[in-house]
C-alpha positions as CSV (number, residue, x, y, z in Angstrom):
1,M,-18.6,-29.5,-35.7
2,N,-21.7,-27.3,-35.3
3,E,-23.0,-28.2,-38.7
4,R,-26.6,-29.5,-38.4
5,I,-26.9,-33.3,-39.2
6,F,-30.5,-34.1,-40.3
7,L,-32.3,-37.4,-39.9
8,S,-33.1,-38.0,-43.6
9,P,-32.8,-34.9,-45.7
10,P,-33.5,-34.7,-49.5
11,H,-30.5,-35.7,-51.7
12,M,-30.6,-34.3,-55.1
13,G,-28.4,-35.6,-57.9
14,D,-27.4,-34.6,-61.4
15,N,-30.5,-35.7,-63.4
16,E,-33.4,-34.0,-61.6
17,I,-32.7,-30.5,-63.0
18,D,-32.5,-31.7,-66.6
19,F,-36.0,-33.2,-66.3
20,V,-37.3,-30.1,-64.6
21,L,-35.8,-27.8,-67.3
22,D,-37.3,-30.0,-69.9
23,A,-40.7,-29.4,-68.3
24,F,-40.0,-25.6,-68.2
25,K,-38.9,-25.5,-71.9
26,S,-42.0,-27.4,-73.0
27,N,-44.2,-25.1,-70.8
28,Y,-45.8,-28.1,-69.1
29,I,-46.1,-26.3,-65.8
30,A,-49.7,-27.3,-65.5
31,P,-50.5,-30.1,-63.1
32,L,-50.2,-32.9,-65.6
33,G,-47.9,-33.5,-68.5
34,P,-45.4,-35.9,-70.1
35,Q,-43.2,-36.1,-67.0
36,V,-46.1,-37.5,-65.0
37,D,-46.8,-40.1,-67.6
38,A,-43.2,-41.1,-67.8
39,F,-42.7,-41.2,-64.1
40,E,-45.7,-43.6,-63.8
41,K,-44.3,-45.9,-66.5
42,E,-40.8,-45.9,-65.0
43,M,-42.1,-46.6,-61.5
44,A,-44.3,-49.5,-62.7
45,S,-41.3,-50.9,-64.6
46,Y,-39.0,-50.6,-61.6
47,V,-41.3,-52.6,-59.3
48,C,-42.6,-54.9,-62.1
49,S,-46.2,-53.7,-61.8
50,K,-48.7,-53.4,-64.7
51,G,-49.5,-49.8,-63.9
52,A,-49.0,-46.8,-61.6
53,L,-50.9,-43.7,-60.6
54,A,-48.9,-40.6,-59.5
55,L,-50.6,-38.6,-56.7
56,S,-50.1,-35.7,-54.3
57,S,-49.2,-37.9,-51.4
58,G,-49.1,-41.5,-50.0
59,T,-52.1,-40.6,-47.8
60,S,-54.2,-39.7,-50.8
61,A,-53.1,-43.0,-52.4
62,I,-54.5,-44.9,-49.4
63,H,-57.6,-42.9,-49.5
64,L,-58.4,-43.7,-53.1
65,S,-57.5,-47.4,-52.6
66,L,-59.9,-47.7,-49.7
67,R,-62.7,-45.9,-51.6
68,Y,-62.2,-48.3,-54.5
69,L,-62.5,-51.2,-52.2
70,G,-65.9,-49.9,-51.1
71,V,-65.0,-48.7,-47.6
72,T,-67.8,-46.6,-46.2
73,Q,-69.3,-45.4,-43.0
74,N,-69.5,-47.9,-40.2
75,D,-67.1,-50.3,-41.9
76,I,-63.9,-51.5,-40.1
77,V,-60.4,-51.7,-41.6
78,F,-57.4,-53.5,-40.1
79,C,-54.2,-51.5,-40.0
80,S,-50.7,-51.8,-38.6
81,S,-50.4,-49.8,-35.3
82,L,-46.7,-49.1,-35.5
83,T,-46.8,-46.5,-38.3
84,F,-47.2,-42.8,-39.2
85,I,-50.8,-41.5,-38.9
86,G,-51.1,-41.1,-42.6
87,S,-51.6,-44.9,-42.9
88,A,-54.8,-44.7,-40.9
89,N,-56.3,-41.2,-41.3
90,P,-57.9,-42.1,-44.7
91,I,-59.9,-44.7,-42.9
92,L,-61.5,-41.8,-41.0
93,Y,-62.0,-39.8,-44.2
94,L,-64.5,-42.5,-45.3
95,G,-66.3,-42.7,-42.0
96,A,-64.9,-46.1,-41.2
97,T,-63.2,-47.3,-38.0
98,P,-59.6,-48.6,-37.8
99,V,-58.8,-51.8,-35.9
100,F,-55.1,-51.8,-35.0
101,I,-52.8,-54.8,-35.3
102,D,-49.6,-55.2,-33.3
103,S,-46.1,-55.8,-34.6
104,E,-44.0,-59.0,-34.4
105,P,-40.4,-59.0,-33.1
106,E,-38.9,-60.6,-36.2
107,T,-39.8,-57.7,-38.6
108,W,-41.4,-55.0,-36.4
109,N,-44.2,-55.1,-39.0
110,M,-47.7,-56.6,-38.7
111,S,-47.8,-59.7,-36.6
112,P,-49.5,-62.7,-38.3
113,K,-50.5,-64.0,-34.9
114,A,-52.2,-60.8,-34.0
115,L,-53.8,-60.5,-37.4
116,H,-55.2,-64.0,-37.1
117,D,-56.6,-63.2,-33.6
118,A,-58.2,-60.1,-35.0
119,F,-60.0,-62.0,-37.8
120,I,-61.3,-64.6,-35.4
121,N,-62.6,-62.1,-32.8
122,E,-64.1,-59.7,-35.3
123,K,-65.8,-62.5,-37.1
124,K,-67.4,-63.5,-33.8
125,K,-68.7,-59.9,-33.5
126,G,-70.2,-60.3,-37.0
127,K,-68.2,-57.6,-38.6
128,M,-65.4,-58.4,-41.0
129,P,-63.0,-55.8,-42.3
130,K,-63.3,-54.3,-45.8
131,A,-59.5,-54.2,-46.1
132,V,-56.2,-54.7,-44.3
133,I,-53.5,-52.1,-44.5
134,I,-50.1,-53.7,-44.0
135,V,-47.3,-51.2,-43.4
136,N,-43.7,-51.9,-44.3
137,L,-41.7,-50.1,-41.7
138,Y,-38.4,-48.2,-42.0
139,G,-37.5,-49.9,-45.3
140,Q,-38.4,-53.5,-44.5
141,S,-41.2,-55.6,-46.0
142,A,-43.6,-57.3,-43.6
143,D,-43.7,-61.1,-43.7
144,M,-46.2,-60.9,-46.6
145,E,-46.4,-64.7,-47.3
146,K,-47.9,-65.4,-43.8
147,L,-50.1,-62.2,-43.8
148,L,-51.5,-62.7,-47.3
149,S,-52.4,-66.3,-46.5
150,I,-54.5,-65.2,-43.6
151,C,-56.2,-62.4,-45.6
152,D,-56.8,-64.8,-48.5
153,E,-58.4,-67.3,-46.1
154,Y,-61.0,-64.6,-45.1
155,K,-61.2,-63.2,-48.6
156,V,-60.2,-59.6,-47.5
157,P,-58.1,-57.5,-49.9
158,V,-54.7,-56.0,-48.8
159,I,-53.4,-52.5,-49.3
160,E,-49.6,-52.6,-48.9
161,D,-48.4,-49.4,-47.4
162,A,-44.8,-49.4,-48.8
163,A,-44.3,-45.6,-48.3
164,E,-41.1,-46.3,-46.3
165,S,-39.9,-49.4,-48.2
166,L,-39.4,-48.4,-51.8
167,G,-36.6,-50.5,-53.3
168,A,-36.8,-53.2,-50.6
169,S,-37.7,-56.7,-51.6
170,Y,-39.3,-59.9,-50.2
171,M,-38.9,-63.3,-51.7
172,G,-37.4,-61.8,-54.9
173,K,-40.2,-59.3,-55.5
174,K,-40.2,-55.6,-54.9
175,S,-42.0,-54.2,-51.9
176,G,-45.3,-52.7,-52.8
177,T,-46.3,-55.5,-55.2
178,F,-47.9,-58.0,-52.9
179,G,-51.2,-56.3,-52.0
180,M,-54.0,-55.5,-54.4
181,F,-52.6,-51.9,-54.2
182,G,-49.1,-50.8,-53.3
183,I,-48.6,-47.4,-51.8
184,F,-45.4,-45.2,-52.1
185,S,-44.5,-41.8,-50.7
186,F,-42.1,-39.3,-52.1
187,N,-42.1,-37.0,-49.1
188,G,-39.0,-34.9,-48.5
189,N,-37.6,-37.4,-46.0
190,K,-38.0,-40.6,-48.1
191,I,-35.2,-42.5,-49.8
192,I,-36.2,-40.7,-53.0
193,T,-38.3,-37.6,-53.0
194,T,-40.4,-35.4,-55.3
195,S,-40.7,-32.8,-52.5
196,G,-44.2,-34.1,-51.9
197,G,-46.0,-36.9,-53.7
198,G,-47.2,-40.4,-53.7
199,M,-48.0,-43.3,-56.0
200,I,-50.3,-46.3,-56.3
201,V,-49.1,-49.4,-58.2
202,S,-51.3,-52.3,-59.1
203,Q,-51.8,-55.2,-61.5
204,N,-55.4,-54.0,-61.9
205,I,-55.4,-51.4,-64.7
206,N,-59.1,-50.9,-64.5
207,A,-58.9,-50.0,-60.8
208,L,-56.0,-47.5,-61.5
209,E,-58.1,-45.9,-64.2
210,K,-61.1,-45.4,-61.9
211,M,-58.8,-43.9,-59.2
212,R,-57.2,-41.7,-61.9
213,F,-60.6,-40.4,-62.7
214,W,-61.4,-39.7,-59.0
215,S,-58.0,-38.0,-58.5
216,S,-58.7,-35.4,-61.2
217,Q,-61.9,-34.1,-59.7
218,A,-64.0,-36.9,-61.4
219,K,-64.4,-34.8,-64.5
220,E,-66.5,-36.7,-67.1
221,N,-65.2,-36.9,-70.7
222,T,-67.4,-34.1,-72.0
223,R,-66.8,-30.8,-73.7
224,H,-68.2,-28.9,-70.7
225,Y,-67.4,-29.6,-67.1
226,Q,-69.6,-32.5,-66.1
227,H,-69.3,-34.2,-62.7
228,N,-71.4,-37.2,-61.7
229,E,-69.3,-38.4,-58.8
230,C,-67.3,-36.7,-56.0
231,G,-63.6,-36.4,-56.9
232,Y,-60.4,-35.0,-55.5
233,N,-57.5,-32.7,-56.5
234,Y,-55.0,-35.5,-55.9
235,R,-52.8,-35.6,-59.0
236,M,-49.0,-35.1,-58.9
237,S,-47.7,-32.1,-60.8
238,N,-45.6,-32.3,-63.9
239,I,-42.7,-30.5,-62.2
240,L,-42.6,-32.8,-59.2
241,A,-42.8,-35.8,-61.4
242,A,-39.7,-34.5,-63.3
243,I,-37.8,-34.5,-60.0
244,G,-39.0,-38.0,-59.3
245,R,-37.7,-39.3,-62.6
246,G,-34.2,-38.0,-61.8
247,Q,-34.4,-39.5,-58.3
248,L,-35.6,-42.9,-59.5
249,R,-32.5,-43.3,-61.7
250,V,-30.3,-43.3,-58.5
251,L,-32.6,-45.3,-56.3
252,D,-30.4,-48.4,-56.2
253,N,-27.4,-46.3,-55.3
254,R,-29.4,-44.7,-52.5
255,I,-30.3,-48.1,-51.2
256,N,-26.7,-49.2,-51.2
257,A,-25.8,-46.0,-49.4
258,C,-28.4,-46.6,-46.7
259,R,-27.3,-50.1,-46.2
260,N,-23.6,-48.9,-45.8
261,I,-24.7,-46.3,-43.3
262,F,-26.5,-49.0,-41.3
263,Q,-23.5,-51.3,-41.4
264,R,-21.2,-48.5,-40.1
265,Y,-23.6,-48.0,-37.2
266,Y,-23.8,-51.7,-36.6
267,N,-20.1,-52.2,-36.6
268,A,-19.6,-49.4,-34.1
269,L,-22.5,-50.1,-31.7
270,A,-23.7,-53.7,-32.0
271,N,-21.1,-55.0,-29.6
272,I,-22.5,-52.8,-26.8
273,N,-24.6,-55.0,-24.4
274,G,-28.1,-53.7,-24.5
275,I,-28.0,-52.2,-28.0
276,N,-30.1,-54.0,-30.7
277,F,-30.8,-53.0,-34.2
278,M,-34.0,-53.5,-36.3
279,P,-33.7,-57.1,-37.6
280,E,-33.6,-58.0,-41.3
281,L,-36.0,-60.7,-42.4
282,S,-34.2,-63.6,-44.0
283,K,-36.7,-63.7,-46.8
284,G,-36.1,-60.2,-47.9
285,K,-33.7,-57.3,-48.4
286,H,-34.1,-54.3,-46.1
287,S,-33.5,-50.9,-47.8
288,R,-32.4,-49.5,-44.4
289,W,-34.1,-46.2,-45.3
290,L,-33.6,-45.4,-41.6
291,T,-31.3,-47.1,-39.2
292,V,-33.2,-47.8,-36.0
293,L,-31.9,-49.3,-32.8
294,T,-33.4,-50.1,-29.4
295,I,-32.0,-49.7,-25.9
296,D,-32.6,-52.6,-23.5
297,P,-33.5,-50.8,-20.2
298,T,-32.5,-53.9,-18.2
299,K,-28.9,-53.6,-19.4
300,I,-28.4,-49.8,-20.1
301,N,-29.3,-47.2,-17.5
302,I,-29.9,-44.5,-20.1
303,T,-33.2,-43.6,-21.6
304,C,-33.9,-43.0,-25.3
305,D,-34.8,-39.4,-24.5
306,E,-31.4,-38.8,-22.9
307,I,-29.7,-40.0,-26.1
308,I,-32.0,-37.9,-28.3
309,D,-31.4,-34.9,-26.1
310,A,-27.6,-35.4,-26.2
311,L,-27.7,-35.6,-30.0
312,E,-29.9,-32.5,-30.2
313,E,-27.5,-30.6,-27.9
314,N,-24.8,-31.4,-30.5
315,N,-27.0,-30.2,-33.4
316,V,-27.9,-33.8,-34.5
317,E,-31.5,-34.7,-35.4
318,S,-32.8,-38.1,-34.2
319,R,-36.3,-39.2,-33.4
320,P,-38.2,-41.8,-31.4
321,V,-39.8,-44.7,-33.2
322,W,-43.4,-44.0,-34.3
323,K,-45.8,-43.8,-31.4
324,P,-48.3,-46.7,-32.0
325,L,-51.6,-45.4,-33.4
326,H,-53.6,-47.2,-30.7
327,L,-51.9,-45.0,-28.2
328,Q,-52.8,-41.8,-30.0
329,P,-55.6,-39.8,-28.4
330,L,-57.4,-39.7,-31.8
331,F,-57.8,-43.5,-31.7
332,K,-58.3,-44.0,-28.0
333,D,-61.6,-45.9,-28.5
334,C,-60.3,-48.2,-31.3
335,V,-59.7,-51.9,-30.8
336,F,-56.1,-53.1,-30.7
337,Y,-54.9,-56.7,-31.1
338,P,-51.5,-57.5,-29.4
339,H,-48.9,-60.1,-30.4
340,E,-49.1,-63.1,-28.0
341,N,-50.8,-61.0,-25.3
342,K,-48.1,-58.4,-25.1
343,S,-47.7,-55.2,-27.1
344,V,-44.5,-55.5,-29.2
345,C,-45.0,-52.1,-30.8
346,N,-45.3,-50.4,-27.3
347,I,-42.0,-51.9,-26.4
348,I,-40.3,-50.8,-29.6
349,F,-41.8,-47.3,-29.2
350,K,-40.6,-47.0,-25.6
351,N,-37.0,-48.1,-26.4
352,G,-36.4,-47.2,-30.1
353,I,-34.4,-44.4,-31.7
354,C,-34.1,-43.4,-35.4
355,L,-30.6,-42.3,-36.2
356,P,-29.4,-39.9,-39.0
357,S,-29.5,-42.0,-42.2
358,G,-29.7,-39.7,-45.1
359,T,-27.9,-40.9,-48.2
360,S,-25.8,-37.7,-48.3
361,L,-24.5,-38.4,-44.8
362,T,-20.7,-38.4,-44.9
363,E,-18.5,-40.9,-42.9
364,K,-17.1,-38.0,-40.9
365,Q,-20.6,-36.9,-39.9
366,Q,-21.7,-40.4,-39.0
367,L,-18.6,-40.9,-36.9
368,R,-19.6,-37.7,-35.0
369,V,-23.0,-39.2,-34.3
370,I,-21.5,-42.4,-33.1
371,S,-19.1,-40.5,-30.9
372,I,-21.9,-38.6,-29.2
373,I,-23.9,-41.8,-28.6
374,K,-20.9,-43.6,-27.1
375,K,-20.1,-40.6,-24.8
376,V,-23.7,-40.8,-23.4
377,L,-23.6,-44.5,-23.0
378,F,-20.2,-44.9,-21.4
379,N,-20.7,-42.9,-18.2
380,E,-20.9,-43.7,-14.5
381,K,-24.3,-45.3,-15.0
382,N,-23.0,-47.9,-17.4
383,K,-19.7,-49.3,-16.5
384,Q,-19.8,-52.7,-18.2
385,L,-21.6,-52.4,-21.5
386,L,-19.2,-54.1,-23.9
387,V,-20.3,-57.7,-24.7
């Protein structure tokens, strides 16, 4: 019972080692090689994109995408507020300023109403954004149809940060394929991992080739080392790509596992008055990379911190929902546009908990997590919680 239960640990299968051994046997231990080329082709095929570019991280992928779109000093970029800081830091890399957009209750992702308000108000100021970064949170696509309609109206390109939503879908299309560029992450906690890594997918092959050039130190095609532009050391290694190829082969199985884990939590806890789970948009399929619930403080006299502390005391890792970026000290001077004059993402942050959701989580382990949560909830403070 003291075994540590992690939030979302790596889950290796049977195929990864074969691809890694192939890389070793061929002596392609250098940064690039056949595994990288194959991983890019297989990812593009999986999401039905014309091309892909394998990189060192999702953050580097956003950085290159913003640079390609011409973002420079004194520009502004609209960005979801409820997300990991890696979504917005690349804006700062280029000397630009983020403008943060609230979430909507229906998806927890970018609010079309807040986005529309942002465009109207920033246009009045005479400064339109160079790009909009729309984040797909915890495995669910944003309501892209509405958001893209607004961005198209103002002729501003979209970067779709699908780092957390690989394998999810929206209106029959894979997450990450709605923006001009789709961004994925293969960090150790994602639904599939390469240990560390990222990917850009796009229908624009010329754009991918330009970013491929920048990501390899912008070395010109000459015999000697010639550099006319600033580049970066951003490419994924051949070894990590080999791991990714093995992981990609079981991605659909991993999605099914995550959805089953969510359903088990839902069946056990959804009948408790004051417990609500992250909703699933009717237009899409949520991958349920993480199962996330909220506590209604008007119905449950227990804080999220108390539940997280109780889980930790029992050697179970859980976490709060992302702290909105407009609340981060780094971005304290940035503009934030709320949803209908109230901050939805603030409420989700204050009342949200991410539960252990790794695809290697056993039913026995999950029942242990559920038991701890119920023990905390059903105490003298909460006598009538069942609906």
